[in-house]
N, C-alpha and C positions, 0 to 999 in steps of 0.2 A: 504493500500500499504506499503510495506517494505520500511524504509530509508536505501538506499544502502549505503555499506562502502564507495565506491566512491563519493556519495553527501557528506557524511559527512565530508570527508577528505578535500572536496573542499570549504565547508561552514566554517570548521575550519581554514583553511589557511587565509580566508578573516576576521574571527571574532577574532580569537586569543583564548587562553584556561584561560586567568585570570592571574593574577599577585598576589602573596604572597610577602608582604613587610617583610623586614629582623627585628629581633628583638626576644625577648624571646617569645613574644606574635605575631604569624603572623596575618596580617590582609588582607583579601581578598578584594582589593580595588574595585573590578569589581562587586561585588556580594553583594545585599541588603541581611540583615538577615544572613550575614556570621558569623561564631563563632570562638572563639579564638582557635588557634593551633599553635603548637611549628613550629618553621620553620626548625626543624631538619628533615632530612630524615629518615621516619620510618624504611628503609632498613637497618639502620646501629644505633640501639637504644644503643647498647654499646659505641658508639663514642660521643653520645650527651651529652650535658650538663644535669644536674640534671633537671627534668621536674616538677619544682614548678608551671608552670603554672600563671605567675603573673597576678594579678587580677586587673592590671590596676591602675589609679590614684583615690586618694579619690573621686573625683567628680563621679565615675562610681559607681554604685551599691548604697548600703545603708551602708556602713561601716563594721566594724568588728563583728564577732557574740559574743553575750554574753552568758556566760554559762547559764544553766537553773537550779534554785534551785531543781525544780522537777525531774530533770534527765531524760527528755523527748526530748525536742526540744531547740536547741540554736538558737537565731535570732538577728537579727540586733536591736539597741536602737530605741525605739519608736514601734515595732512590738509586737504582742502578737498572742497567739494561744489558739483554743478553741478545746477539745476533743469532737468528734462528736458520734463516734462509736468505742467501745474497746471490741475485742473478749474476750468472758469469764466474761465480767464485764455488758456491757449494754445489752438490751434483744430487740427482736423484739416484733412486736404488738402482735404476738401470745404466747409470754411468752418464747421462746426458746433464749439461748445465742446469741449473734452476732457471726456468723461463723469467721473463723481464715482465715489467708493469705490472707489479701487484696490486689488487683492488680488492673488492668485497671479500670478506672473510668471516668466518664463525667457528666456535669451538663446540666441541662435543666430547663427552666422557668416553675414553677410549678403554682398553681390557688392560689390567694389572696396574691400575693408578694413572695411565698415560692419558695425555689430551691429545684429541685430533682436532686438525683445523682443515678446513677447506679453502683454498685460496684462489680466486679470481685471477686471471693475468689478461688484462685489458689490450689484447693486441688486434688491431683492426687491419683488414685488408690480406692481402696475399703472403705467404710465408716468407718469400723473398726480401720483403721489406724489413725484417726483424733478424737481427743476430742471434737472440736466443728465444725462438717460438716455442710452444707447447709440442713435445714430442709425439709424433704420430704412432702412439704405441697400439699394437694390433688388437682389434676388437674393441677398442674405445673412440674411434675417430666417427665423427658425422660428416664432414665434409674435408678431404684430404688438402685442399687448397687453403683451408683457412688456418690462421696461426693462432688462435685463441685457445681457452680452455681453461680447465681447472687442476690444480695439483692438491693432494692430500698430504698433510704433515702430521707425523707422529712425534709427540715430543716427550721424552723422558728426562729424568733429572740430568743425566749424563749422556743423553745420545739424542739424535734427530733423524730421522728417516722421512723421506719424501717420494711419493710417486704420483703417476698421472692419474686423474680420477674421470677426465673427460678431454677429448682433443678434437681439433677441426671444427670447433665454434669460432665466433668472430665478436671481438669488443667486449668481453665478458665483463660487466661492470660491477654494481652493488650486490645485487641478488638478496638472498634471505633464507633464512634457517627455519625449520619445520617444528611443529611440536611431536613429529615420529622420528626426529633424529635425523633428517637429511637435509641438503642443501639444494636449493633452487637458483641456478645461475642464470643471469639475464643478459642477453645480446643486445648493446646498445647499438644496433644497426637496421636499416632496412633494405640491405643488399640482396637483390633477388640473383638466383642462378644466370650466370653470363654477364652479371655486374662485377666490376673491381677484381675480376679474377675468380670469382666463386664459381662452384659447380652445383651448389644446392642454395635453396632459398634461407635467407637468415632473418634475424629479428624475433626470435623465440625464447622462451624458456625452457631448460632442461633440468632434471633432477639429477643428482648425484648423491652416492651413498657412501659417507665415508668409512663404515664399517663392514661393508660387503663389496669385495672387487666384481664379483659375478653380476651383481645388480647393476653395474654401469656399462655392460656390454652391449654392443649394439645400439648405441644411444639414439633417441628420436625425440625430437621436438615434442612440447605439450602444446599443440595447436590451438586447443580450447580456450588458451589463455591470450591469445591474439599474436599478431606480428606487428611490431612497430619497435621504436628504439627504446627498448625496456631498460632501466635503471635499477631499481628494487622492487622486492615482494615482500609481504608480510601475510601470515595466515592467523585470522580470527579463530582461536582454538575453540569456542563456543558454538558459533554461528557457521564455520566452516568456510566462509567468505575468503577469499584472497585479494589483497590491495595492491595494486602496482603502480608505480610511476613510469612517467615517460620523459627522457630528457631531450627535448626536441625545440626548435624554432622555426618559424616561417611556416604556420603559425605556432604559437607557443604551445607546450605538451599538456596533457591531460593527466589526472588522477582516475584508475579504472578500479571497479569492484568485480570480481567474478563470483557468482553464485552456483555452486555446484546442482546438479540435477538431482530431482527427488529420488531418495533412496540411496545416494551415492555416501559412502563412509571413506573418509582418509584413512591414509596409511602409507607403509613403505611402499613404493613402487605404484600405487593406486592411481597416480595421476597419469601415469602412462599408458594406462588402460582406456582413457576417455576416448570417445569419439572427438573429431576434429571441431564439431560444433556443439559439444557438450555444454550443459548449463548456459548461463547468461552473462555476457560481457557487456558491462555498461560505464560510460564515462560520468563523472560529476557534475553538476550544475547547481550552483550556490545563489541564495538570495539573502539579504540583509534582514534586520528585525522590522524594518518597514515593508518588506515583501518585494523589494526591489531586486531586479536580477543583478548579479554581480559578474562582470565579464572576465575579469582577471584579479587572481588573488592579491597582486600588488596594490589594488586600491585600498587595502586595509592599511592604515596610517598609525594605527596605535595598538598597542599590545592589549589584549583583551576584547578584541573584536572578535565577535559570535556570528557565524553564517549558518543558517540552515542548508541543508544538503538534500537533494534528490539525485536520481540515479537514472540515465538515458541511455537506452539500448546501443550498442554500436551496430551499424547496419552490415558491414563485410568486416569481421575480426580479422581474417587473413589478409585484407587489403591487396588484393589482387590487382585491382586497377588505381585506387585511390587510398592513401595513407589514412590511417584510421580518424587522425586528428583533423584530417581536412574532409572528413565525411559529414561534418556538421556545418550548419549555416549558423549566421550572426544570430545569437540570444539562445541558441539551443544547449551550449555548455558553458562551462568556466574554464579557462586556461590559466597557466602559470609559466613562467620561464626558469629553467634547470630545476625542474622536480629531480629531486636526486634520492638520498638516504631516507629510510624508514626503520622504524623499530617497533615492535609489539611491546607495550608496557602499560601499567595503570588502566587496565581494562579497555585500551584503544591504541590507536595508531599515531606515533609522532611522524611527520612528513616534513621534509625541507624543501625550501625553494631557495637556492643559493644565492641569486641576485636577480636584479632587473634592471635593464638598461633601456636604450631608445625605442626597442621592440616592444617594451611594457608600457602601460598608463602611467605608472609610477616607479621612480628609480629606487632601489635599497641595494644593500649588501648582505642580505641574507633574512629569511623567515623561517621560523619552526612552527608547525601547526600541529594540534592535536585533534584528531578526529574520534570522536565517542559514538560509536555504532548503536548503543541503545538509544541515545538522543537524537542520533543523525544530525550532530551539530559538529561545526569546524572552527577551533578557537585559536587565534594567533597568541603563542607564547612567547615568541621572539621576534624581535625587529631590529634589525641592525641599520643604521644610517650608512650612506656611502662615505667610506673611508677614505679622509682626503690625503692621506700620506701612508700607502701601505708598506714602503721600505722600511717605515718606522716601526721599532718593536713595541710591542704593547697592546696594540689594537686588534681586535679580530675582525674576519670578514671572511665571506664565502663559505658558510657551513656546508658540509656535504655529508660523509658517512656519520651515522650517530648511534650510541648504544645507550641502554638505560644502565645506570650504575647500580651495583649493590650497596653503595655506599650513600645514595641519595642522589635525586637529580640524573642528568646526563651527561656523557662524555661525548665530545663533539671534534670529528678530525676536520681540519679547515683545508678548504682549497681555493684560496683568495689571490691575491696580488701580493708580491713582496714576501714577507716573513711567513712562515707557516708554522702553525701550532696544532698541538692536541689542548684542547681546554675543556675544562668542566664547569658545571653551573648547579648552585644549591637548589634546594627545593623551594627557596624564597625568593630566589632569582639572582644571586651573587655569582659572578663569573670568576675563574682562576685558571692561570696557566699549568699545563701538566708536563707539556714537553714542547720544544722547538727543535725544528730541523736544521742542524748546522751543517749539513753536506752541501756545498756550493756546487751546482753543476754547471754554473757560467764561467763568468771570467772575473778576475779580481776587480776590475774596472766596472764590469756590469754583473753583479752577483745574480744569481737564480737558485732557488729553493722548490725542490717538488713539494707537491701536495702530500698529505697524509690520508691513507685510505685505512678501511677494513678493521676500524677500531671495534674490539670485543674482549670482553672479560673470560678469563678461564672459567669451566663451570664451578670450581669452588671460590671464586671471586679474588684470589690472591694474586693473580698475574693479569695484566693489561696489556694484551697483544694488539699491534698496530703495524701499518706499513709505510715505508716512504716509496712512493709509486715508482719513481725513476732515481736510480737504475731498478730498482725492486729489492727493497730489503724488508725482511720482517724481524720486529724486535719484540721482545717479551719484557715487559716492565714490571719491576716488583719494587716494594718499599713499605713504609709504615702509612699504608693506607688507614683512614678512618672516616667514620659517619660525618658528614659536613652538616654542620649546625644550621638551623634555619635561623637567619638574620635578618 
């Protein structure tokens, strides 16, 4: 049943839309797990004060970051890191070098106290473009022309092993884990067979089982979830819906929801058994508390903004002639630029829009939204104004991959301009730095630092894993983690 605009307007009049407190860091008082944001209207960034994003008092977070003598990862005092995989240096069990361009990652409990991770490798186009593509392991290849895929990493206290989980896929970006212990890897591309050197159609989601090699043989796409520039996916463990983001422009991408067919029961390998047209794939459509249609999420210029959400069927989910996001006319759906990472937590879905520029109605340097499936509402938790000086350390911009922290709030991987961080946020909205990428892949005159990706905690919550995408390094961060106080 659709949530009508009239119903939402009436409900909003009763409950209100949340309050953002004043200050250099806004705090959404009514929202648990709210993130820090400026209290400045993002519609007028030129009139705003410098966006330094005050990290709050010293009691929040873990203190200042200390430079790394090895030039890789700056961390707070008391913390340390261990390199787990390093493209071109560490090797797979089969002998090849670890593939490059690490992206979305998740952890799983492994046998005998080990931790298993599935690591996407965002390698686009033909294999000849890349020095370290994902090896074409027999039986695990979808398209032999494609360079991307996933590796599975097993971490023991004194040993690391890595092997191919799937190969021959393209541009494997954020993805997402499932309640039944598998990984859904997402292709951020729309290449068809015959385009860009590909021999099969791409732009799909594939399932990878970290614990069962045999389950990954003869990989096939889950076409029921649609073909488009997939970014991330999460599973609603109660209702069985899958939510998916699209990282695309011209026009901006969409947030999707897939509803399983009647009688379908999720489980290991079950998604692969679905017919190509199984279930219903829909795109979101938002309206404000006054019942007015919202064309783009960048319209929201205050934390605490709440939109009602309806869902509109996608006419041709396999996009045989027209991209899914282009199948809708003006006023039919809501769009957003750079829809990126997602994570299930607190009974709903955290969704990131990394930035908005000239292609969007309003500019910003990052939003994090929370979709409540029970209320069918979307609430703005984070709003980062345009960063005037990305090269200066201290400011955060371009949120991308996210995870819910066992110590409260969220941990966010930055994919902005200039300096790159992992940063956290308390339940009350204070941000604090966790790590800074110090590996300069540019020059001394024009330094360049790759984005962080794949941020995720170990099953026991003691280790934070993350990747430096280029050249492709997975690190395990340990230290005196603590519950972050609400302030």
